[in-house]
C-alpha positions as CSV (number, residue, x, y, z in Angstrom):
1,X,-11.3,5.0,13.5
2,X,-14.8,3.6,13.4
3,X,-17.8,3.2,11.4
4,X,-20.4,5.9,12.5
5,X,-23.0,3.1,12.5
6,X,-21.0,1.0,14.9
7,X,-22.7,0.7,18.6
8,X,-20.2,0.0,21.1
9,X,-20.9,-2.8,23.6
10,X,-20.4,-0.4,26.2
11,X,-21.7,2.8,26.3
12,X,-19.1,5.8,26.0
13,X,-16.4,3.6,25.1
14,X,-15.5,5.4,22.3
15,X,-15.3,8.9,21.3
16,X,-16.7,11.0,18.6
17,X,-13.2,11.7,17.1
18,X,-13.0,8.0,16.6
19,X,-15.9,8.3,14.2
20,X,-15.2,11.7,13.1
21,X,-12.2,10.4,11.4
22,X,-13.8,7.5,9.4
23,X,-16.7,10.2,8.4
24,X,-13.8,12.7,7.2
25,X,-12.5,10.1,4.7
26,X,-15.7,9.6,3.5
27,X,-17.8,12.4,3.5
28,X,-15.0,15.4,3.5
29,X,-12.6,13.4,1.2
30,X,-15.1,11.2,-1.0
31,X,-13.0,8.1,-0.2
32,X,-15.2,4.5,-0.2
33,X,-14.6,2.0,2.5
34,X,-13.5,-0.8,0.2
35,X,-14.5,-3.7,2.5
36,X,-18.0,-2.0,2.5
37,X,-18.2,-1.4,-1.0
38,X,-18.2,-4.7,-1.6
39,X,-20.0,-5.9,1.5
40,X,-22.4,-3.6,2.6
41,X,-24.1,-5.6,4.7
42,X,-21.6,-8.0,6.5
43,X,-20.7,-8.2,10.0
44,X,-16.9,-8.8,10.4
45,X,-14.3,-8.2,12.9
46,X,-10.7,-6.9,12.4
47,X,-10.4,-7.4,16.5
48,X,-12.1,-9.8,18.9
49,X,-11.1,-10.0,22.5
50,X,-14.0,-12.3,23.2
51,X,-16.1,-13.7,20.6
52,X,-18.9,-11.3,21.7
53,X,-16.7,-8.7,21.8
54,X,-15.2,-7.4,18.4
55,X,-14.5,-4.2,16.2
56,X,-13.7,-3.6,12.8
57,X,-10.8,-1.3,13.6
58,X,-9.0,-2.1,10.1
59,X,-10.1,-0.3,7.2
60,X,-8.8,0.3,3.8
61,X,-10.3,3.5,1.7
62,X,-9.9,4.5,-1.6
63,X,-11.3,6.6,-4.6
64,X,-14.5,5.6,-6.8
65,X,-11.7,4.8,-9.8
66,X,-10.0,2.4,-7.5
67,X,-13.2,0.1,-7.2
68,X,-13.1,-0.3,-10.7
69,X,-10.1,-3.0,-10.4
70,X,-11.0,-3.6,-6.7
71,X,-11.4,-7.7,-6.9
72,X,-11.6,-8.3,-3.3
73,X,-11.2,-7.2,0.3
74,X,-11.5,-9.8,2.9
75,X,-10.2,-10.0,6.9
76,X,-7.6,-12.9,7.2
77,X,-8.5,-14.3,10.2
78,X,-6.4,-17.4,10.5
79,X,-3.8,-15.3,12.8
80,X,-6.2,-15.2,15.7
81,X,-8.0,-18.6,15.6
82,X,-7.2,-21.1,18.2
83,X,-4.3,-23.8,17.0
84,X,-4.8,-27.1,17.9
85,X,-2.5,-26.5,21.0
86,X,-4.9,-24.0,22.1
87,X,-2.9,-20.8,21.5
88,X,-3.2,-18.3,18.4
89,X,-1.0,-15.6,17.0
90,X,-2.7,-12.3,17.9
91,X,-6.4,-11.3,18.5
92,X,-6.3,-9.2,15.2
93,X,-7.2,-10.2,11.9
94,X,-5.3,-8.8,8.8
95,X,-7.3,-6.9,6.1
96,X,-6.3,-8.1,2.6
97,X,-7.2,-5.9,-0.5
98,X,-6.9,-7.4,-4.0
99,X,-7.0,-5.2,-7.2
100,X,-7.0,-6.3,-11.0
101,X,-4.3,-4.5,-12.3
102,X,-2.4,-4.9,-15.1
103,X,1.2,-4.1,-15.5
104,X,2.1,-1.3,-17.6
105,X,5.9,-2.1,-17.8
106,X,7.9,-5.1,-17.1
107,X,8.3,-6.0,-13.2
108,X,12.0,-7.5,-12.8
109,X,11.9,-9.9,-10.1
110,X,14.9,-9.4,-8.0
111,X,16.4,-9.6,-4.0
112,X,15.5,-6.2,-2.2
113,X,18.6,-6.5,-0.5
114,X,20.7,-5.7,-3.9
115,X,21.3,-2.3,-5.1
116,X,19.9,-1.4,-8.5
117,X,22.6,-1.1,-11.2
118,X,23.2,2.3,-12.6
119,X,21.7,2.7,-16.0
120,X,19.3,-0.6,-15.3
121,X,15.5,-0.5,-14.3
122,X,15.1,-0.6,-10.8
123,X,13.9,-3.7,-9.1
124,X,11.3,-4.8,-7.8
125,X,9.8,-6.5,-4.4
126,X,9.0,-9.8,-6.0
């Protein structure tokens, strides 16, 4: 999935359906690209094979109502940065979405490997 405004480094690199999927989410379904909503002009890549060849492959889309609680949407590049020994974990960056939400019920910290006790509230994964 690629933003319609993206121009690839090499001609013919992407098929029309790769742009159409993005447009379908935004135009057809009315969803917003959360990163683009907060950073309309920022050029950032979630995948970079080389410093001069990167693409924003990873996206998070949401409704207009969701943007009211959107407090951040950033790429986390540490996994693809070179370490002191010249290696890196991956050539991809994660996308972190932060929402400012208020819990409407108590969240119970628990071990996700432990089954819920019948009649008790369901455990959470915290």
